[in-house]
C-alpha beads as a LAMMPS data file, in Angstrom:
LAMMPS data file: protein, C-alpha beads

367 atoms
366 bonds

1 atom types
1 bond types

-500.0 500.0 xlo xhi
-500.0 500.0 ylo yhi
-500.0 500.0 zlo zhi

Masses

1 110.0

Atoms # bond

1 1 1 149.575 -442.536 -417.969
2 1 1 150.276 -440.607 -414.793
3 1 1 150.347 -442.476 -411.524
4 1 1 151.723 -442.082 -408.018
5 1 1 154.570 -444.254 -406.775
6 1 1 154.166 -445.484 -403.212
7 1 1 156.627 -446.944 -400.747
8 1 1 156.079 -448.803 -397.505
9 1 1 157.119 -447.060 -394.309
10 1 1 160.376 -448.140 -392.644
11 1 1 160.159 -450.697 -389.862
12 1 1 159.823 -449.161 -386.428
13 1 1 162.081 -451.719 -384.833
14 1 1 165.140 -453.538 -386.156
15 1 1 167.372 -456.387 -385.074
16 1 1 169.611 -456.572 -388.151
17 1 1 173.346 -456.341 -387.486
18 1 1 175.925 -454.290 -389.365
19 1 1 177.966 -456.391 -391.793
20 1 1 181.227 -455.860 -393.574
21 1 1 179.971 -457.738 -396.631
22 1 1 176.842 -459.186 -398.162
23 1 1 173.402 -457.660 -397.829
24 1 1 171.084 -456.736 -394.988
25 1 1 168.893 -459.803 -394.362
26 1 1 165.842 -460.735 -392.367
27 1 1 162.818 -458.858 -391.122
28 1 1 165.034 -456.735 -388.885
29 1 1 166.492 -455.036 -391.947
30 1 1 163.066 -453.705 -392.872
31 1 1 163.199 -451.482 -395.912
32 1 1 166.951 -452.136 -396.280
33 1 1 166.595 -455.888 -396.800
34 1 1 168.747 -456.967 -399.727
35 1 1 170.775 -453.745 -399.732
36 1 1 174.541 -453.766 -399.286
37 1 1 175.529 -452.105 -395.970
38 1 1 178.542 -450.584 -397.694
39 1 1 176.343 -449.078 -400.386
40 1 1 173.914 -447.648 -397.839
41 1 1 176.796 -446.120 -395.906
42 1 1 178.122 -444.724 -399.180
43 1 1 174.759 -443.046 -399.804
44 1 1 174.892 -441.561 -396.313
45 1 1 178.414 -440.269 -396.918
46 1 1 177.539 -438.688 -400.251
47 1 1 174.408 -437.042 -398.871
48 1 1 176.379 -435.711 -395.901
49 1 1 179.200 -434.529 -398.163
50 1 1 176.755 -432.529 -400.264
51 1 1 175.296 -430.974 -397.088
52 1 1 178.727 -430.029 -395.721
53 1 1 179.831 -428.790 -399.175
54 1 1 176.802 -426.519 -399.488
55 1 1 177.320 -425.173 -395.982
56 1 1 180.900 -424.273 -396.888
57 1 1 179.650 -422.700 -400.113
58 1 1 177.257 -420.512 -398.120
59 1 1 180.141 -419.529 -395.872
60 1 1 182.311 -418.718 -398.891
61 1 1 179.564 -416.505 -400.278
62 1 1 179.342 -414.463 -397.066
63 1 1 183.144 -414.117 -397.198
64 1 1 182.852 -412.677 -400.731
65 1 1 184.869 -415.571 -402.145
66 1 1 181.880 -416.544 -404.309
67 1 1 180.133 -414.023 -406.511
68 1 1 176.943 -413.868 -408.530
69 1 1 173.950 -416.000 -407.620
70 1 1 174.316 -419.097 -405.482
71 1 1 171.556 -421.689 -404.981
72 1 1 172.059 -424.613 -402.614
73 1 1 170.812 -428.213 -402.486
74 1 1 170.229 -428.083 -398.724
75 1 1 167.371 -430.454 -397.950
76 1 1 167.415 -432.108 -401.376
77 1 1 170.370 -434.435 -400.828
78 1 1 168.377 -437.675 -400.927
79 1 1 166.812 -436.664 -404.229
80 1 1 170.192 -435.741 -405.707
81 1 1 171.942 -438.972 -404.717
82 1 1 168.999 -441.191 -405.637
83 1 1 168.710 -439.676 -409.100
84 1 1 172.408 -439.833 -409.889
85 1 1 172.665 -443.483 -408.800
86 1 1 170.117 -444.311 -411.496
87 1 1 172.422 -443.082 -414.276
88 1 1 175.342 -444.702 -416.039
89 1 1 178.538 -442.690 -416.387
90 1 1 177.789 -442.279 -420.104
91 1 1 174.267 -440.931 -419.541
92 1 1 173.773 -437.193 -419.899
93 1 1 172.507 -434.773 -417.272
94 1 1 171.038 -431.305 -417.778
95 1 1 170.153 -429.282 -414.699
96 1 1 168.956 -425.883 -413.587
97 1 1 171.069 -423.498 -411.531
98 1 1 170.780 -425.505 -408.265
99 1 1 173.325 -428.098 -409.346
100 1 1 176.354 -428.264 -407.027
101 1 1 175.227 -431.546 -405.459
102 1 1 174.414 -433.044 -408.845
103 1 1 177.921 -432.258 -410.085
104 1 1 179.465 -434.050 -407.104
105 1 1 177.097 -437.027 -407.325
106 1 1 177.726 -437.319 -411.087
107 1 1 181.376 -437.960 -410.301
108 1 1 183.081 -434.558 -410.471
109 1 1 185.670 -433.960 -407.760
110 1 1 184.304 -431.637 -405.041
111 1 1 187.416 -429.494 -405.308
112 1 1 186.718 -428.707 -408.955
113 1 1 183.115 -427.839 -408.138
114 1 1 184.151 -425.493 -405.333
115 1 1 186.883 -423.994 -407.535
116 1 1 184.207 -423.113 -410.094
117 1 1 182.199 -421.396 -407.378
118 1 1 185.331 -419.454 -406.471
119 1 1 185.921 -418.502 -410.112
120 1 1 189.268 -420.316 -410.377
121 1 1 190.895 -421.885 -413.430
122 1 1 190.726 -425.379 -411.933
123 1 1 186.922 -425.248 -411.877
124 1 1 184.635 -427.274 -414.113
125 1 1 184.209 -424.310 -416.465
126 1 1 187.674 -422.865 -415.873
127 1 1 186.207 -420.323 -413.476
128 1 1 184.033 -418.563 -416.055
129 1 1 180.737 -420.244 -415.241
130 1 1 180.374 -419.935 -411.499
131 1 1 177.619 -421.444 -409.399
132 1 1 174.953 -421.732 -412.095
133 1 1 177.048 -423.036 -414.981
134 1 1 178.781 -426.286 -414.067
135 1 1 179.846 -428.248 -417.140
136 1 1 181.894 -431.389 -417.614
137 1 1 181.700 -433.468 -420.787
138 1 1 183.583 -436.446 -419.333
139 1 1 181.188 -436.670 -416.388
140 1 1 178.177 -436.211 -418.672
141 1 1 177.053 -432.988 -416.970
142 1 1 176.108 -430.636 -419.790
143 1 1 174.995 -427.707 -417.611
144 1 1 174.013 -425.875 -415.218
145 1 1 171.607 -423.281 -416.761
146 1 1 170.761 -419.922 -415.210
147 1 1 167.674 -419.287 -417.351
148 1 1 164.576 -420.979 -415.939
149 1 1 163.830 -423.897 -418.270
150 1 1 166.741 -423.129 -420.574
151 1 1 167.982 -426.696 -420.200
152 1 1 164.763 -428.423 -421.284
153 1 1 164.878 -427.899 -425.089
154 1 1 168.613 -428.658 -425.090
155 1 1 168.132 -431.889 -423.153
156 1 1 165.354 -432.881 -425.536
157 1 1 167.633 -432.146 -428.491
158 1 1 170.389 -434.269 -426.950
159 1 1 167.907 -437.136 -426.613
160 1 1 166.999 -436.689 -430.286
161 1 1 170.691 -436.866 -431.225
162 1 1 171.121 -440.090 -429.231
163 1 1 168.063 -441.602 -430.906
164 1 1 169.198 -440.486 -434.372
165 1 1 172.616 -442.079 -433.880
166 1 1 171.204 -445.271 -432.403
167 1 1 172.979 -444.857 -429.061
168 1 1 172.032 -446.411 -425.732
169 1 1 172.466 -443.308 -423.577
170 1 1 169.629 -441.666 -421.684
171 1 1 169.212 -437.977 -420.919
172 1 1 168.006 -436.848 -417.521
173 1 1 166.654 -433.305 -417.436
174 1 1 166.260 -431.842 -413.944
175 1 1 164.210 -428.719 -413.193
176 1 1 162.359 -426.949 -410.398
177 1 1 158.618 -426.972 -409.839
178 1 1 158.149 -423.439 -411.180
179 1 1 159.645 -424.460 -414.522
180 1 1 156.615 -426.581 -415.357
181 1 1 154.670 -423.396 -416.110
182 1 1 156.829 -422.197 -419.003
183 1 1 156.142 -422.906 -422.653
184 1 1 159.388 -424.772 -423.315
185 1 1 158.379 -427.417 -420.770
186 1 1 155.208 -428.286 -422.655
187 1 1 156.783 -427.999 -426.105
188 1 1 159.641 -430.296 -425.106
189 1 1 157.461 -432.945 -423.479
190 1 1 155.174 -432.930 -426.490
191 1 1 157.933 -433.503 -429.031
192 1 1 159.695 -436.061 -426.790
193 1 1 156.464 -438.064 -426.624
194 1 1 155.814 -437.751 -430.348
195 1 1 159.287 -439.008 -431.210
196 1 1 159.624 -441.470 -428.321
197 1 1 162.910 -439.938 -427.169
198 1 1 165.170 -441.436 -424.456
199 1 1 164.755 -438.696 -421.870
200 1 1 163.512 -438.592 -418.288
201 1 1 162.283 -435.203 -417.108
202 1 1 162.647 -434.749 -413.351
203 1 1 160.784 -432.045 -411.443
204 1 1 162.280 -431.238 -408.049
205 1 1 159.208 -430.059 -406.211
206 1 1 160.518 -428.368 -403.069
207 1 1 157.056 -426.807 -402.843
208 1 1 158.269 -423.254 -403.396
209 1 1 158.958 -421.435 -406.649
210 1 1 161.216 -418.799 -405.101
211 1 1 158.675 -417.519 -402.550
212 1 1 155.439 -418.768 -404.126
213 1 1 153.893 -422.077 -403.176
214 1 1 153.077 -424.603 -405.874
215 1 1 149.395 -424.441 -404.936
216 1 1 149.322 -420.710 -405.681
217 1 1 151.185 -420.959 -408.987
218 1 1 149.884 -424.178 -410.562
219 1 1 146.234 -424.984 -411.218
220 1 1 147.255 -428.660 -410.930
221 1 1 149.731 -428.821 -408.033
222 1 1 150.383 -432.542 -408.534
223 1 1 152.900 -431.799 -411.241
224 1 1 153.507 -435.380 -412.412
225 1 1 149.968 -435.411 -413.783
226 1 1 151.025 -432.994 -416.524
227 1 1 152.638 -435.920 -418.310
228 1 1 149.208 -437.321 -419.121
229 1 1 148.551 -434.419 -421.503
230 1 1 151.163 -435.987 -423.786
231 1 1 150.297 -439.651 -423.137
232 1 1 153.568 -439.845 -421.245
233 1 1 154.188 -441.861 -418.102
234 1 1 154.369 -439.717 -414.956
235 1 1 154.743 -440.471 -411.291
236 1 1 155.494 -438.861 -407.966
237 1 1 158.023 -440.098 -405.416
238 1 1 159.101 -439.098 -401.911
239 1 1 162.193 -437.009 -402.539
240 1 1 163.337 -437.447 -398.938
241 1 1 163.755 -441.205 -399.478
242 1 1 166.995 -441.901 -401.333
243 1 1 166.058 -445.530 -402.077
244 1 1 162.589 -444.657 -403.355
245 1 1 164.092 -442.019 -405.653
246 1 1 166.781 -444.409 -406.881
247 1 1 164.253 -447.153 -407.610
248 1 1 161.786 -444.905 -409.446
249 1 1 164.502 -443.138 -411.425
250 1 1 166.276 -446.389 -412.358
251 1 1 163.056 -447.924 -413.624
252 1 1 162.207 -444.884 -415.768
253 1 1 165.764 -444.463 -417.063
254 1 1 165.971 -448.095 -418.125
255 1 1 162.507 -447.863 -419.670
256 1 1 163.709 -444.949 -421.789
257 1 1 166.949 -446.760 -422.644
258 1 1 165.052 -449.776 -423.926
259 1 1 162.731 -447.835 -426.204
260 1 1 159.883 -447.409 -423.721
261 1 1 159.719 -443.675 -424.235
262 1 1 160.153 -440.561 -422.098
263 1 1 158.757 -440.073 -418.606
264 1 1 158.128 -437.363 -416.029
265 1 1 159.233 -437.966 -412.442
266 1 1 158.228 -435.570 -409.673
267 1 1 160.393 -435.712 -406.534
268 1 1 158.748 -433.972 -403.573
269 1 1 161.306 -432.617 -401.130
270 1 1 161.902 -429.697 -398.775
271 1 1 164.101 -426.642 -399.152
272 1 1 165.827 -426.018 -395.824
273 1 1 166.928 -422.477 -396.660
274 1 1 165.860 -419.625 -398.942
275 1 1 165.745 -419.690 -402.713
276 1 1 169.347 -418.509 -402.828
277 1 1 172.034 -417.744 -400.266
278 1 1 170.863 -414.138 -399.926
279 1 1 167.182 -415.030 -399.462
280 1 1 166.162 -414.886 -395.748
281 1 1 162.892 -416.718 -396.604
282 1 1 160.782 -414.481 -394.369
283 1 1 157.742 -415.515 -396.409
284 1 1 157.800 -418.949 -394.761
285 1 1 155.736 -419.673 -391.672
286 1 1 157.281 -421.172 -388.552
287 1 1 155.188 -424.268 -389.159
288 1 1 156.577 -424.810 -392.669
289 1 1 160.148 -424.306 -391.470
290 1 1 159.639 -426.823 -388.679
291 1 1 158.055 -429.272 -391.117
292 1 1 161.105 -429.004 -393.384
293 1 1 163.471 -429.645 -390.481
294 1 1 161.504 -432.715 -389.405
295 1 1 161.735 -434.070 -392.958
296 1 1 165.536 -433.624 -393.075
297 1 1 166.574 -436.576 -395.277
298 1 1 170.058 -436.908 -393.811
299 1 1 169.072 -436.926 -390.135
300 1 1 166.270 -439.390 -390.828
301 1 1 168.401 -441.682 -393.002
302 1 1 171.116 -441.674 -390.339
303 1 1 168.632 -442.723 -387.658
304 1 1 167.124 -445.417 -389.876
305 1 1 170.521 -446.916 -390.719
306 1 1 171.480 -447.111 -387.047
307 1 1 168.124 -448.580 -386.065
308 1 1 168.408 -451.211 -388.805
309 1 1 171.905 -452.185 -387.671
310 1 1 173.510 -451.058 -390.927
311 1 1 175.923 -448.916 -388.916
312 1 1 176.414 -447.842 -385.331
313 1 1 176.958 -444.393 -383.852
314 1 1 180.748 -444.629 -384.145
315 1 1 180.552 -445.470 -387.849
316 1 1 178.088 -442.630 -388.436
317 1 1 180.379 -440.144 -386.694
318 1 1 183.370 -441.326 -388.731
319 1 1 181.419 -440.974 -391.994
320 1 1 180.382 -437.454 -390.979
321 1 1 183.976 -436.606 -390.072
322 1 1 185.156 -437.762 -393.499
323 1 1 182.428 -435.795 -395.273
324 1 1 183.445 -432.647 -393.404
325 1 1 187.095 -433.272 -394.231
326 1 1 186.228 -433.740 -397.917
327 1 1 184.280 -430.467 -397.965
328 1 1 187.102 -428.638 -396.177
329 1 1 189.605 -430.080 -398.668
330 1 1 187.461 -428.777 -401.536
331 1 1 187.588 -425.288 -400.035
332 1 1 191.361 -425.508 -399.569
333 1 1 191.784 -426.606 -403.195
334 1 1 189.665 -423.705 -404.409
335 1 1 191.491 -421.197 -402.225
336 1 1 194.864 -422.339 -403.556
337 1 1 193.810 -422.370 -407.225
338 1 1 194.711 -419.448 -409.508
339 1 1 192.313 -416.846 -410.859
340 1 1 191.869 -416.676 -414.654
341 1 1 194.208 -414.239 -416.359
342 1 1 192.323 -411.167 -417.673
343 1 1 193.889 -411.763 -421.083
344 1 1 191.740 -414.898 -421.431
345 1 1 188.467 -413.003 -420.937
346 1 1 187.239 -413.587 -424.500
347 1 1 188.742 -417.041 -425.072
348 1 1 185.434 -418.886 -424.721
349 1 1 183.017 -416.399 -426.266
350 1 1 182.764 -418.588 -429.387
351 1 1 183.389 -422.298 -429.819
352 1 1 185.291 -421.627 -433.055
353 1 1 187.104 -418.485 -434.262
354 1 1 184.866 -415.701 -435.562
355 1 1 186.201 -412.938 -437.807
356 1 1 186.231 -409.424 -436.306
357 1 1 184.910 -410.510 -432.901
358 1 1 185.345 -407.698 -430.400
359 1 1 187.887 -408.160 -427.633
360 1 1 187.650 -404.614 -426.336
361 1 1 187.801 -404.246 -422.578
362 1 1 185.542 -401.685 -420.825
363 1 1 188.342 -399.110 -420.532
364 1 1 189.640 -399.537 -424.087
365 1 1 188.902 -396.854 -426.715
366 1 1 186.238 -397.666 -429.307
367 1 1 188.504 -396.637 -432.197

Bonds

1 1 1 2
2 1 2 3
3 1 3 4
4 1 4 5
5 1 5 6
6 1 6 7
7 1 7 8
8 1 8 9
9 1 9 10
10 1 10 11
11 1 11 12
12 1 12 13
13 1 13 14
14 1 14 15
15 1 15 16
16 1 16 17
17 1 17 18
18 1 18 19
19 1 19 20
20 1 20 21
21 1 21 22
22 1 22 23
23 1 23 24
24 1 24 25
25 1 25 26
26 1 26 27
27 1 27 28
28 1 28 29
29 1 29 30
30 1 30 31
31 1 31 32
32 1 32 33
33 1 33 34
34 1 34 35
35 1 35 36
36 1 36 37
37 1 37 38
38 1 38 39
39 1 39 40
40 1 40 41
41 1 41 42
42 1 42 43
43 1 43 44
44 1 44 45
45 1 45 46
46 1 46 47
47 1 47 48
48 1 48 49
49 1 49 50
50 1 50 51
51 1 51 52
52 1 52 53
53 1 53 54
54 1 54 55
55 1 55 56
56 1 56 57
57 1 57 58
58 1 58 59
59 1 59 60
60 1 60 61
61 1 61 62
62 1 62 63
63 1 63 64
64 1 64 65
65 1 65 66
66 1 66 67
67 1 67 68
68 1 68 69
69 1 69 70
70 1 70 71
71 1 71 72
72 1 72 73
73 1 73 74
74 1 74 75
75 1 75 76
76 1 76 77
77 1 77 78
78 1 78 79
79 1 79 80
80 1 80 81
81 1 81 82
82 1 82 83
83 1 83 84
84 1 84 85
85 1 85 86
86 1 86 87
87 1 87 88
88 1 88 89
89 1 89 90
90 1 90 91
91 1 91 92
92 1 92 93
93 1 93 94
94 1 94 95
95 1 95 96
96 1 96 97
97 1 97 98
98 1 98 99
99 1 99 100
100 1 100 101
101 1 101 102
102 1 102 103
103 1 103 104
104 1 104 105
105 1 105 106
106 1 106 107
107 1 107 108
108 1 108 109
109 1 109 110
110 1 110 111
111 1 111 112
112 1 112 113
113 1 113 114
114 1 114 115
115 1 115 116
116 1 116 117
117 1 117 118
118 1 118 119
119 1 119 120
120 1 120 121
121 1 121 122
122 1 122 123
123 1 123 124
124 1 124 125
125 1 125 126
126 1 126 127
127 1 127 128
128 1 128 129
129 1 129 130
130 1 130 131
131 1 131 132
132 1 132 133
133 1 133 134
134 1 134 135
135 1 135 136
136 1 136 137
137 1 137 138
138 1 138 139
139 1 139 140
140 1 140 141
141 1 141 142
142 1 142 143
143 1 143 144
144 1 144 145
145 1 145 146
146 1 146 147
147 1 147 148
148 1 148 149
149 1 149 150
150 1 150 151
151 1 151 152
152 1 152 153
153 1 153 154
154 1 154 155
155 1 155 156
156 1 156 157
157 1 157 158
158 1 158 159
159 1 159 160
160 1 160 161
161 1 161 162
162 1 162 163
163 1 163 164
164 1 164 165
165 1 165 166
166 1 166 167
167 1 167 168
168 1 168 169
169 1 169 170
170 1 170 171
171 1 171 172
172 1 172 173
173 1 173 174
174 1 174 175
175 1 175 176
176 1 176 177
177 1 177 178
178 1 178 179
179 1 179 180
180 1 180 181
181 1 181 182
182 1 182 183
183 1 183 184
184 1 184 185
185 1 185 186
186 1 186 187
187 1 187 188
188 1 188 189
189 1 189 190
190 1 190 191
191 1 191 192
192 1 192 193
193 1 193 194
194 1 194 195
195 1 195 196
196 1 196 197
197 1 197 198
198 1 198 199
199 1 199 200
200 1 200 201
201 1 201 202
202 1 202 203
203 1 203 204
204 1 204 205
205 1 205 206
206 1 206 207
207 1 207 208
208 1 208 209
209 1 209 210
210 1 210 211
211 1 211 212
212 1 212 213
213 1 213 214
214 1 214 215
215 1 215 216
216 1 216 217
217 1 217 218
218 1 218 219
219 1 219 220
220 1 220 221
221 1 221 222
222 1 222 223
223 1 223 224
224 1 224 225
225 1 225 226
226 1 226 227
227 1 227 228
228 1 228 229
229 1 229 230
230 1 230 231
231 1 231 232
232 1 232 233
233 1 233 234
234 1 234 235
235 1 235 236
236 1 236 237
237 1 237 238
238 1 238 239
239 1 239 240
240 1 240 241
241 1 241 242
242 1 242 243
243 1 243 244
244 1 244 245
245 1 245 246
246 1 246 247
247 1 247 248
248 1 248 249
249 1 249 250
250 1 250 251
251 1 251 252
252 1 252 253
253 1 253 254
254 1 254 255
255 1 255 256
256 1 256 257
257 1 257 258
258 1 258 259
259 1 259 260
260 1 260 261
261 1 261 262
262 1 262 263
263 1 263 264
264 1 264 265
265 1 265 266
266 1 266 267
267 1 267 268
268 1 268 269
269 1 269 270
270 1 270 271
271 1 271 272
272 1 272 273
273 1 273 274
274 1 274 275
275 1 275 276
276 1 276 277
277 1 277 278
278 1 278 279
279 1 279 280
280 1 280 281
281 1 281 282
282 1 282 283
283 1 283 284
284 1 284 285
285 1 285 286
286 1 286 287
287 1 287 288
288 1 288 289
289 1 289 290
290 1 290 291
291 1 291 292
292 1 292 293
293 1 293 294
294 1 294 295
295 1 295 296
296 1 296 297
297 1 297 298
298 1 298 299
299 1 299 300
300 1 300 301
301 1 301 302
302 1 302 303
303 1 303 304
304 1 304 305
305 1 305 306
306 1 306 307
307 1 307 308
308 1 308 309
309 1 309 310
310 1 310 311
311 1 311 312
312 1 312 313
313 1 313 314
314 1 314 315
315 1 315 316
316 1 316 317
317 1 317 318
318 1 318 319
319 1 319 320
320 1 320 321
321 1 321 322
322 1 322 323
323 1 323 324
324 1 324 325
325 1 325 326
326 1 326 327
327 1 327 328
328 1 328 329
329 1 329 330
330 1 330 331
331 1 331 332
332 1 332 333
333 1 333 334
334 1 334 335
335 1 335 336
336 1 336 337
337 1 337 338
338 1 338 339
339 1 339 340
340 1 340 341
341 1 341 342
342 1 342 343
343 1 343 344
344 1 344 345
345 1 345 346
346 1 346 347
347 1 347 348
348 1 348 349
349 1 349 350
350 1 350 351
351 1 351 352
352 1 352 353
353 1 353 354
354 1 354 355
355 1 355 356
356 1 356 357
357 1 357 358
358 1 358 359
359 1 359 360
360 1 360 361
361 1 361 362
362 1 362 363
363 1 363 364
364 1 364 365
365 1 365 366
366 1 366 367
């Protein structure tokens, strides 16, 4: 049954001190009570790394080092990190085309992710996939899909395979808000509920399907409520709150792992830039842009950690310096990596050899 998840607001004043070990204690810690300071700082680093990585990706696109389409996770970092911290390494992740941050948070080296954006052989898909088609079996990231909703039936099928084999993995299937209007979304949720499959569907509601608001495209804009049509659990969470996302996602993932069935989680966040790198987002009002900036999950999390005594300004600056260095190192790795050889153009057309498959290049004669 669909319901809304709620979370208490952070304390307005804190007296907790930063610790090298243990957990934040006492009323001064507020919402961070019981959390490891090191873990919280790690969340801040990973969120900042994703932000700096995406900024460098945007720069690489304007420098013509990245081709094709390029969609960034700017503004969605808390959602990304919170979701990925709910998964085990062996759990499977299917995403849409806005997946750079997910690849990093799932454990793939940033250099390999950037190399894929650059179309280099050291990338996650050997340079053939690009921005929208990250793939790494060892990390459990099974795409990166450019077709809206293309990942949903595949993720549902993977959950069926896990169930059939008696495994303990869980599939997380991420998608955008606009995807909830396609047929495959409803077909997949229906069959997942019928067969009680171990899958958690996650809708990243950044409130814009390209340039159209959710209210103008969905008769029911509270998208988590769609789960109720299939007697599936659904809930909404603040996507700007990394801990709230982690807690909701962990609970639903473990529920699915233990036979409790599939679920639908809606994470409401903001998109700080256009739909893609080339989208100037002129359809957005000044008020909506300002609202998105005020909701910036990284700036707010940084301020909350300092106020709670989890870290001080010097620690925050050092974490930000490291995140920038990591993003810069990813760019350097991509720049130094080789391009695929043209002779390998058809190597991955089929998974297994196919008789008489064409390997004719555009300039080659037909006969």
